[in-house]
C-alpha positions as CSV (number, residue, x, y, z in Angstrom):
1,X,96.1,27.8,160.1
2,X,97.2,27.0,156.5
3,X,99.6,29.9,156.5
4,X,101.7,28.8,159.5
5,X,105.3,28.2,158.7
6,X,105.0,24.7,160.1
7,X,102.1,23.9,157.8
8,X,103.9,25.3,154.8
9,X,107.1,23.4,155.6
10,X,105.1,20.2,156.2
11,X,103.3,20.6,152.8
12,X,106.7,20.2,151.1
13,X,107.7,17.1,153.0
14,X,104.5,15.2,153.9
15,X,102.2,13.2,151.7
16,X,99.0,15.1,151.0
17,X,96.6,12.9,152.9
18,X,98.8,13.1,156.0
19,X,99.1,16.9,155.7
20,X,95.3,17.2,155.5
21,X,94.9,14.9,158.5
22,X,97.4,17.0,160.5
23,X,96.4,20.5,159.4
24,X,93.1,20.5,157.5
25,X,90.9,18.0,159.2
26,X,89.2,20.5,161.6
27,X,88.8,23.1,158.9
28,X,87.2,20.6,156.5
29,X,85.0,19.3,159.2
30,X,83.8,22.8,160.0
31,X,83.1,23.6,156.4
32,X,81.3,20.3,155.8
33,X,79.0,20.9,158.8
34,X,78.2,24.4,157.6
35,X,77.5,23.3,154.0
36,X,75.5,20.2,155.0
37,X,73.5,22.2,157.6
38,X,71.9,24.5,155.0
39,X,68.2,24.1,154.4
40,X,67.3,22.7,151.1
41,X,64.1,24.4,149.9
42,X,62.9,25.6,146.6
43,X,60.5,28.2,148.1
44,X,62.7,31.2,147.3
45,X,63.2,29.9,143.7
46,X,59.5,29.5,143.3
47,X,58.9,33.0,144.4
48,X,61.5,34.3,142.0
49,X,60.1,32.3,139.1
50,X,56.6,33.6,140.0
51,X,57.9,37.2,139.8
52,X,59.5,36.4,136.4
53,X,56.2,35.0,135.2
54,X,54.3,38.1,136.5
55,X,56.8,40.5,134.9
56,X,57.1,38.6,131.5
57,X,53.4,38.1,130.8
58,X,51.5,38.1,127.6
59,X,51.0,41.8,127.8
60,X,54.7,42.5,128.4
61,X,56.3,39.8,126.2
62,X,58.4,42.3,124.2
63,X,60.7,43.1,127.1
64,X,64.3,42.2,126.6
65,X,65.9,39.7,129.0
66,X,68.1,42.3,130.8
67,X,65.0,44.5,131.3
68,X,63.1,41.6,132.8
69,X,66.0,40.6,135.1
70,X,66.4,44.2,136.3
71,X,62.7,44.6,136.9
72,X,62.7,41.4,138.9
73,X,65.7,42.5,141.0
74,X,64.0,45.8,141.7
75,X,60.8,44.1,142.7
76,X,62.6,41.6,145.0
77,X,64.6,44.4,146.6
78,X,61.4,46.4,147.3
79,X,59.9,43.4,148.9
80,X,62.9,42.9,151.1
81,X,62.8,46.6,152.1
82,X,59.1,46.2,153.0
83,X,59.8,43.1,155.1
84,X,62.7,44.8,156.9
85,X,60.5,47.8,157.7
86,X,57.7,45.6,158.9
87,X,60.0,43.9,161.3
88,X,61.3,47.2,162.6
89,X,64.9,46.6,161.7
90,X,65.4,49.9,159.8
91,X,64.7,53.3,161.2
92,X,66.7,55.4,158.7
93,X,65.2,56.0,155.3
94,X,67.2,57.3,152.4
95,X,65.6,60.0,150.2
96,X,66.4,58.8,146.7
97,X,64.6,61.6,145.0
98,X,67.1,64.3,145.9
99,X,70.2,62.3,144.9
100,X,72.1,63.9,147.8
101,X,72.0,67.4,146.2
102,X,71.2,70.2,148.6
103,X,71.0,72.9,145.9
104,X,67.2,73.2,146.1
């Protein structure tokens, strides 16, 4: 809608508030509804922090920050894969051990 020739021409002639009322009101309304409809919850953050605390414990306090971040990413991705498989959304499994080589 913003790329229409009429909108581009009007942007040069109209005041900005009138242009937004004419061409952008519906778009802004749609964006505002989507943004304000998002659930505000700290549950996923708490889970992530819990995983960080588990990974960076007293026994493993010498791990560098990038190593801890990568370990947490791998752990979270494995949990997502488990959840997807439990729900039955994934039938195909990728064999990561062979790296796609058929030379064996």
